[in-house]
C-alpha positions as CSV (number, residue, x, y, z in Angstrom):
1,M,0.0,0.0,0.0
2,L,1.0,3.6,-0.5
3,E,-1.0,5.2,2.3
4,G,0.8,8.4,3.4
5,K,3.6,8.1,0.8
6,R,4.9,11.1,-1.1
7,I,5.5,10.3,-4.7
8,G,7.3,12.6,-7.2
9,L,6.0,12.2,-10.7
10,G,8.4,13.4,-13.4
11,I,7.0,13.9,-16.9
12,T,9.2,14.3,-19.9
13,A,8.5,15.1,-23.5
14,S,6.9,11.9,-24.9
15,H,3.8,14.0,-25.8
16,C,1.9,11.1,-27.4
17,T,1.7,9.2,-24.1
18,Y,0.3,11.9,-21.9
19,E,-3.3,11.0,-22.6
20,D,-2.5,7.5,-21.3
21,V,-0.3,8.5,-18.3
22,V,-1.8,11.6,-16.8
23,P,-5.2,10.1,-15.9
24,K,-3.4,7.3,-14.1
25,I,-2.0,9.8,-11.5
26,E,-5.4,9.4,-9.8
27,N,-4.5,5.8,-9.0
28,F,-1.7,7.0,-6.7
29,I,-4.2,9.3,-4.9
30,K,-6.7,6.5,-4.6
31,A,-4.0,4.4,-3.0
32,G,-3.5,7.0,-0.3
33,A,-0.4,8.7,-1.7
34,S,0.3,12.4,-2.4
35,V,1.8,13.3,-5.8
36,V,4.3,16.0,-6.5
37,P,4.4,16.7,-10.3
38,I,7.7,17.7,-11.8
39,I,8.2,18.5,-15.5
40,T,10.9,19.2,-18.0
41,H,11.2,22.5,-19.9
42,S,9.9,20.9,-23.1
43,V,6.7,19.8,-21.4
44,L,6.2,23.4,-20.2
45,T,6.7,25.0,-23.6
46,A,5.7,22.6,-26.3
47,A,2.5,22.8,-28.3
48,T,1.8,19.7,-30.3
49,R,-1.2,17.9,-31.9
50,F,-1.6,16.3,-28.5
51,G,-2.1,19.6,-26.7
52,T,-0.2,22.5,-25.3
53,G,2.0,22.5,-22.2
54,E,-0.4,24.9,-20.5
55,E,-3.3,22.5,-21.1
56,W,-1.4,19.5,-19.7
57,I,-0.1,21.4,-16.7
58,K,-3.6,22.5,-15.8
59,K,-4.8,18.9,-15.9
60,I,-1.9,17.6,-13.9
61,E,-2.3,20.3,-11.2
62,S,-6.0,19.7,-11.1
63,I,-5.5,15.9,-10.4
64,T,-2.7,16.3,-7.9
65,G,-3.8,19.5,-6.2
66,E,-0.1,20.6,-6.4
67,K,1.7,23.2,-8.5
68,V,4.2,21.6,-10.9
69,V,7.9,21.9,-10.2
70,S,9.4,23.3,-13.4
71,S,12.9,24.4,-12.4
72,I,16.1,22.7,-11.3
73,A,16.3,25.0,-8.3
74,G,12.7,23.9,-7.3
75,A,13.6,20.2,-7.6
76,E,16.9,20.3,-5.7
77,P,15.3,20.3,-2.2
78,F,13.9,16.8,-2.8
79,G,17.3,15.8,-1.4
80,P,17.5,15.5,2.4
81,S,15.5,18.7,3.2
82,N,12.3,17.7,1.5
83,P,12.5,14.0,0.5
84,L,10.2,11.9,-1.6
85,D,9.4,8.3,-0.8
86,C,9.7,7.4,-4.5
87,M,10.4,9.3,-7.7
88,V,8.5,8.1,-10.8
89,I,9.5,9.3,-14.3
90,A,6.7,8.5,-16.7
91,P,6.8,8.9,-19.6
92,M,10.6,8.9,-19.8
93,T,12.1,9.7,-23.2
94,G,15.2,8.3,-24.8
95,N,16.9,11.7,-24.3
96,S,16.2,11.6,-20.6
97,I,17.2,7.9,-20.3
98,S,20.6,8.8,-21.9
99,K,21.2,11.7,-19.6
100,F,20.1,9.9,-16.5
101,A,22.3,6.9,-17.2
102,N,25.3,9.2,-17.7
103,A,24.7,11.3,-14.6
104,S,23.5,14.5,-16.4
105,T,21.0,16.5,-14.3
106,D,20.0,19.2,-16.7
107,S,16.3,19.2,-16.0
108,P,14.0,19.4,-13.0
109,V,12.9,15.8,-13.4
110,L,16.5,14.4,-13.5
111,M,17.5,16.6,-10.5
112,A,14.6,15.2,-8.5
113,A,15.6,11.7,-9.5
114,K,19.2,12.3,-8.5
115,A,18.0,13.8,-5.1
116,T,15.8,10.7,-4.5
117,L,18.7,8.3,-5.2
118,R,20.9,10.4,-2.9
119,N,18.4,9.6,-0.1
120,G,18.5,5.9,-0.9
121,S,14.9,5.9,-2.0
122,P,13.6,4.2,-5.2
123,V,13.3,5.8,-8.7
124,V,10.8,4.1,-11.0
125,L,11.1,4.6,-14.8
126,G,8.3,4.3,-17.3
127,I,10.1,4.4,-20.7
128,S,8.7,5.6,-24.0
129,T,11.3,5.8,-26.7
130,N,11.8,4.9,-30.3
131,D,15.5,4.0,-29.9
132,A,15.4,1.7,-26.8
133,L,16.7,-1.3,-28.8
134,G,19.1,1.0,-30.8
135,L,21.7,3.4,-29.4
136,N,19.9,3.8,-26.1
137,G,19.9,0.1,-25.4
138,V,23.2,0.4,-23.5
139,N,21.8,3.2,-21.3
140,I,18.7,1.1,-20.4
141,M,20.9,-1.9,-19.5
142,R,23.0,0.4,-17.3
143,L,20.0,1.7,-15.5
144,L,18.5,-1.9,-15.1
145,N,21.7,-2.8,-13.2
146,S,21.7,0.3,-10.9
147,K,20.8,0.2,-7.3
148,N,17.4,1.6,-6.3
149,I,16.2,2.0,-10.0
150,Y,13.2,0.0,-11.1
151,F,11.2,-0.1,-14.4
152,I,7.5,-0.2,-15.2
153,P,7.3,-3.4,-17.3
154,F,7.7,-2.6,-21.0
155,G,7.5,-4.2,-24.5
156,Q,7.6,-3.4,-28.2
157,D,4.7,-1.2,-29.1
158,D,5.1,-1.6,-32.9
159,P,7.7,-4.3,-33.7
160,Y,7.3,-4.3,-37.4
161,N,7.1,-0.6,-38.2
162,K,9.3,0.6,-35.2
163,P,11.5,-2.4,-34.2
164,N,13.7,-0.4,-31.8
165,S,10.7,1.2,-29.9
166,L,9.7,0.2,-26.4
167,I,7.0,1.6,-24.2
168,S,6.0,0.8,-20.6
169,D,2.6,-0.5,-19.7
170,F,1.5,2.4,-17.6
171,T,-1.4,0.5,-16.1
172,K,1.3,-1.2,-14.0
173,M,2.7,2.1,-12.6
174,V,1.2,2.0,-9.1
175,E,2.0,-1.7,-8.7
176,T,5.6,-1.2,-9.8
177,V,6.0,1.6,-7.2
178,E,4.5,-0.5,-4.5
179,H,7.0,-3.3,-5.2
180,A,9.9,-0.7,-5.2
181,I,8.9,1.0,-2.0
182,N,7.6,-2.0,0.1
183,H,9.7,-4.9,-1.2
184,K,12.7,-3.3,-2.9
185,K,12.1,-5.6,-5.8
186,Q,11.5,-5.2,-9.5
187,L,7.9,-6.0,-10.6
188,Q,8.0,-9.1,-12.8
189,P,7.8,-10.0,-15.6
190,L,9.8,-7.0,-16.8
191,F,9.6,-7.7,-20.5
192,I,6.0,-8.0,-21.6
193,Q,4.0,-8.2,-24.8
194,Y,2.7,-4.7,-25.1
195,L,-0.9,-4.4,-26.3
196,K,-2.1,-1.1,-27.8
């Protein structure tokens, strides 16, 4: 259970997955957790066919009842002074995967993740990237073998048209976090058949 837990939810620029991910934030709240939303700069400023940053921020703040954290300075206190019980990044783009695996903290989301790891608390990743089985494969493998990092189970979302693409099954987000916090274990199976 997640009663009383404080969950950071980092959102990066996989705009096509927001419609799937954002409503699932409510599942954390139903499980008794509070959710602190954290976004990258591109989420804040992008306007795509999936909506504007302003529209998505309004939805996220409405669901969580919290203002989004949108600066590195705003995310840094999630270290010892204002800790999270778990940091979730969903969706997590290939760009953010690459940076996180190589210790680059150039966004509020990655700063919050670094601060959470510093506290010895779990970070849960929900990947959504077209190059997971390409150049980014090495970064995903590095993160899979890192202490206190867990993955929402993932699979190929379009193996014939996009053979290098992987996406997490975001319906398993809360369950993955429960395993990470309460059992310090990766939810299994990790590699799944992804069904659209």
